[in-house]
N, C-alpha and C positions, 0 to 999 in steps of 0.2 A: 339281325342278319336277314338278308333277302330270302323270301320264301317261307319264313317262319310265321305261322298263324298267330294273330293277336286279336283279342276281342275283350269284351267286358260283360260282366254279369251284374245287373242291378237288382238289389233286394227290394222286392215290392213293398214290404212292410216298413222299410227304412226311408222311403221317399218322403220328403216334406210335402204335405198336401194342405192347402189353405182350408181352414175350418169352414169357410163359406161353401165348400163343396161337399160337406158331410152328408147332406140329404140326397145326394145323387147315388146311383148304383156304383158299386166299386169299380167296375171296368171303366165307366165314364170318368170317375174321379181320377183314376190313374192316367187315362188318356189326356185329360186336361192338365194334370200336373206335369206331364212330360212334354206336351206340345201346344198347350193353349195359352192364350193371353200374352200380355207384354210385361209380365213380372218375371224377374230373373233371379237366380242364385248362381254364385260362382262355383265352378266345379274344378277340382284339381286332383291330381294323383300323387301319391307319395308311398315310399316303401313301408311295409307293415311295421318295421322296426322304429319308424318315426312317429307312430301313433301316440305314444305317451307325451312326447314333446309337443305335438300339434294340439292335443287335448289341453295341456297346460297353457299353451299360448292362447287358445280360445277362451279359457277361463280367466286368464290374466286381463285380456282386453274386453271381456264381456260379450264375446261373439258366440252365438249358438252354431255349432258345427254338427253335421250329420254325416256319418260314414254310410254311403248308400250302395257300395258294391266293391268290385275288385276287377283289376285288369288281369287277364289270364291268357292261356295259350289256345283257346278255342275261338275260331273266327266268328266275327259278328257280335252284335249287341243282343243280349238276352235279358228277359225279365224273369227273376226267380221267385217263386212263391214260397210260402212258409214250409210246405212239404218237400221242397227241393225241385219241384217240377219247373222246367225252364221253357219259355216260349220266346221265339225270335221277335225282335222289335224292329219296326220300320216306322220310326217316329218322324212326323212332318209337322213343322210349326207353320205359323201364318206366313204366307208369301206375299209381300207388298206389291209384287210385279205381276200377279195374276189378275 
């Protein structure tokens, strides 16, 4: 419905991060995982009730899947730490036209 806030909370510890970034400070690792490079992973949303079926499908086809967050009724994109503290995200990836 129009006017209803919608946003997403990404769980910091659930984000897939390349092992090549392990030596970097945590904030830099996360920034690069969210907006750096030309390596990509597909992102999709599904109802929580679909999780068992999606996990079975991933196992059946040998695909590693990671649940990284949730869509919710709070506006904006937020990164949520293990302690529940949320910080707004303003992620920018490489812009080929700059």
